[in-house]
N, C-alpha and C positions, 0 to 999 in steps of 0.2 A: 538231715531232714528226711523223715520216713513217710511214705505215702502208701495208700492202698488203692489198687485199680480193680474194680469189680466189673466183670463182663456178666451182665444179668443172665441168670439161668445157665451160666457156664462155669463160673468160679471166680476166685480172687487171686490177685498177684500182689506181692509186696515189692516195693522199690525204694531205693535210696537215692536222693538227689545228691549230686556231687559238685565239684568246683571247676569242671571243664569250661563252663560258661556261667560263672557265679551270679552275675546280674540277672540273666535270663532265668536261672534256676530259682532265685529268690522271688522274682516277680511272679513266676508260675506258682510257687508255693503260697505266696500271699493271695493269689486269686482263687485258691481252693475253698470250697468244693466246686468241681466242674463236672459236666456230663455232656454226652453227645452220641451221635449215631456213627458206629464204626463204618469206615470205608476201607476197602482192601486194595492194596497195590502190591503184587507179588507176595512177599513174606513180611508185610508191614501193614499195620492198621494206622489210620489217621483220621482226624476230624477237626474242623475249625473250632477255635476257642477264643473267648474275648480277651486276648492278650495282644498287645502291639509292641513287639520288641524287634530291634534291628539285629543284624548279624553281630556277634560278639567275637567268638573264636570259631568261625565256620569250619565245618568238616564235610568233605565230599564222600567219605566212607563211613561205614557203621559196623558194629559188632553185634552178634546175637545178644538180645536183651537190652540194647541201648534204648533209652527214652530220650526223645528229642523234640525240639521246637523248630518248625519250618517257617521262617519269617515271610516268604512271599505269599503263602496261603494262610498265615496266622493259624497254623495247625499243630496239634499235639500228635506225636508219632511214637509207635513202639515197633522196633525191628525185632522180629522173632525167628528169623531164619538167615539165609545167606544173601538175601537181596540187599542192594545198596540204595541210598537215597537218589531220587530223580535229579535233585540239585542239592547244593550245600544246606546243612542243617546246623543248629546249635544243640549239641548233646548236653542234656541236663541231668541225667541219672542212669541207673541201671536196675533192671529187674533182678532181685536177689532170691525170690521164691515164687513158684507157680508158673514159670514161663511156658511149661508144657500145655497149659490151658489155652494158649494162643492158637494151637493147632486146631481147636474146635470153633474158633471165631468165624462168623459168617458176616457178609455185608449186611448192614442194617441192625446188627446187635447193638444194644444200648450199653454204654460204658459210663461208669461213675467213678470219679477220682476224688479222694479225700485225704486229709491229713490223718496220721495215726498218732 
């Protein structure tokens, strides 16, 4: 499942959803398109989305480019640096193109996610 993540006025990223948390990834994909206001935490952006999934295969660590869902905050996350999750997340995909755009993201930027 391929998605596009656009940071308005900054650029677009391409990501592939994977099978690390297949139920969460499918529910996320089925809920697209989604959008929200970027919040920053270290080298991660996140924002709440209207998805209510529990932990599936939670992970306490992340790799650069991981796309994740954080159940406690019902939030979509993109990890773009070396920072780690504040608490466990369900990884649902990986950015495959455009990750360098994330270095320009600022708190409050508008993010639009859609199927490709």
